[in-house]
C-alpha positions as CSV (number, residue, x, y, z in Angstrom):
1,M,52.3,-45.1,-26.0
2,R,52.2,-45.3,-22.2
3,K,54.2,-42.0,-21.8
4,F,51.6,-40.3,-24.2
5,G,48.8,-41.5,-22.0
6,I,50.5,-40.2,-18.9
7,I,51.2,-36.8,-20.4
8,L,47.5,-36.5,-21.5
9,F,46.4,-37.4,-18.0
10,A,48.7,-34.8,-16.5
11,L,47.5,-32.1,-18.9
12,A,43.9,-32.9,-18.0
13,I,44.6,-32.5,-14.3
14,L,46.5,-29.2,-14.9
15,S,43.7,-27.8,-17.1
16,C,41.1,-28.6,-14.3
17,Q,42.9,-26.4,-11.9
18,E,42.4,-23.4,-14.1
19,I,38.6,-23.7,-13.6
20,E,37.3,-20.8,-11.4
21,N,34.7,-21.4,-8.7
22,C,32.9,-18.2,-9.5
23,G,29.1,-18.5,-9.0
24,T,29.4,-21.4,-6.6
25,D,29.6,-19.3,-3.5
26,N,26.9,-20.2,-1.0
27,N,26.3,-16.5,-0.1
28,Q,24.0,-14.1,-1.7
29,D,24.7,-10.4,-2.6
30,F,21.0,-9.9,-2.8
31,M,17.8,-10.2,-0.8
32,I,14.7,-12.3,-1.8
33,V,11.4,-10.4,-2.0
34,R,8.1,-12.2,-2.2
35,F,4.8,-10.6,-3.1
36,Y,1.3,-11.3,-1.6
37,D,-2.2,-10.2,-1.9
38,L,-3.1,-8.0,1.0
39,E,-6.6,-9.4,1.6
40,S,-6.1,-13.1,0.9
41,E,-2.4,-13.3,1.8
42,A,-1.9,-15.6,-1.2
43,S,1.1,-15.4,-3.5
44,K,0.7,-12.5,-5.9
45,K,2.0,-12.4,-9.5
46,I,3.9,-9.1,-10.3
47,G,4.3,-7.1,-13.4
48,F,6.7,-4.3,-12.3
49,T,9.8,-2.8,-13.8
50,I,12.2,-2.6,-10.9
51,T,15.0,-0.1,-10.5
52,A,17.3,0.8,-7.6
53,E,18.3,4.4,-6.7
54,N,21.7,5.5,-8.1
55,S,21.9,2.3,-10.2
56,P,22.0,2.0,-14.0
57,Y,20.3,-1.4,-13.9
58,S,16.6,-2.0,-14.3
59,F,14.8,-5.3,-14.9
60,T,11.4,-6.7,-15.3
61,P,10.7,-10.1,-13.7
62,F,8.5,-12.6,-15.5
63,T,4.9,-11.6,-15.2
64,D,4.2,-14.9,-13.6
65,S,6.8,-14.3,-10.9
66,T,5.8,-14.1,-7.2
67,G,9.3,-13.3,-6.1
68,V,12.5,-11.6,-7.1
69,G,16.1,-11.3,-5.9
70,L,17.1,-7.7,-5.4
71,P,20.8,-6.6,-5.2
72,L,21.8,-4.5,-2.2
73,N,24.4,-1.8,-2.6
74,P,27.5,-2.7,-0.6
75,D,28.8,0.8,-0.7
76,D,25.7,2.3,1.0
77,P,23.9,1.0,4.1
78,T,20.5,1.7,2.4
79,T,19.2,0.9,-0.9
80,T,15.9,2.3,-2.4
81,F,13.9,0.2,-4.9
82,F,11.3,1.5,-7.3
83,F,8.5,-0.8,-8.5
84,D,6.7,0.7,-11.5
85,S,3.9,-0.5,-13.8
86,D,1.5,1.2,-16.1
87,T,-0.9,1.9,-13.2
88,S,1.2,2.1,-10.1
89,H,4.5,3.3,-8.5
90,F,5.8,1.8,-5.2
91,E,9.0,2.4,-3.3
92,V,10.8,0.4,-0.6
93,E,14.0,1.5,1.1
94,I,16.0,-1.3,2.8
95,S,18.9,-0.9,5.2
96,Y,21.4,-3.3,6.7
97,T,23.5,-2.9,9.7
98,E,26.5,-5.0,8.7
99,K,28.1,-6.5,5.6
100,Q,30.5,-9.4,5.6
101,V,32.8,-9.9,2.7
102,S,33.1,-13.4,1.4
103,I,36.0,-14.4,-1.0
104,F,35.2,-17.9,-2.2
105,D,38.0,-18.0,-4.8
106,P,40.7,-15.4,-5.2
107,A,40.0,-15.4,-9.0
108,C,36.4,-14.4,-8.4
109,D,34.9,-11.0,-7.3
110,P,34.0,-11.0,-3.6
111,S,30.4,-11.5,-2.5
112,Y,28.7,-10.1,0.5
113,I,26.4,-11.3,3.3
114,F,24.1,-8.5,4.5
115,V,23.1,-8.6,8.1
116,G,20.4,-6.7,10.0
117,L,18.0,-6.1,7.1
118,D,15.2,-3.6,7.9
119,T,12.6,-1.5,6.1
120,V,13.4,2.2,6.4
121,R,10.4,3.4,4.4
122,Q,7.9,1.9,2.0
123,T,4.8,2.9,0.0
124,F,3.2,-0.7,-0.4
125,D,0.3,-1.5,2.0
126,S,2.5,-3.6,4.2
127,T,6.1,-4.9,4.3
128,V,7.5,-7.5,6.7
129,V,11.1,-8.4,7.0
130,V,11.1,-12.1,7.8
131,G,14.8,-13.0,7.1
132,T,17.4,-10.4,8.3
133,V,20.4,-12.1,6.8
134,T,21.0,-12.7,3.1
135,N,22.1,-16.3,2.5
136,R,20.9,-19.4,0.6
137,L,19.5,-20.9,3.8
138,I,16.7,-18.2,3.9
139,D,14.4,-18.3,0.9
140,T,12.6,-15.1,1.8
141,N,13.9,-11.8,3.3
142,V,11.1,-9.5,2.7
143,E,7.3,-10.1,2.2
144,I,5.4,-7.3,0.5
145,Y,1.6,-7.1,0.6
146,F,-0.5,-5.0,-1.7
């Protein structure tokens, strides 16, 4: 009986080693954008469908969202985002000067840290880059006022 318990214990340890650490990397592949009212500077809820240039992905944040994480393109130093609703269309083009590859676990896809974020062009009333590096220590990279 004791040998059976030791074998079960050994199997449990070996099975735990197969667990990948994907999703536990402390870096972010995306920037955090927060939205504000231009006049009052209060957080503003959004109702946009957001797409990125040359990307097949689009998504609609919850209508009570005041912020959203937007993925940057690691293969191009600029990414253009389109914000569409029934009544409006806005664009923001973001650039970065450097990307750093982070491989947290060899079994997982690499993630990136983007450095030197900046606004190239925008059609909102005002856009402010407040955090130029994408990582979990910064809860806002870009503030958009409209």
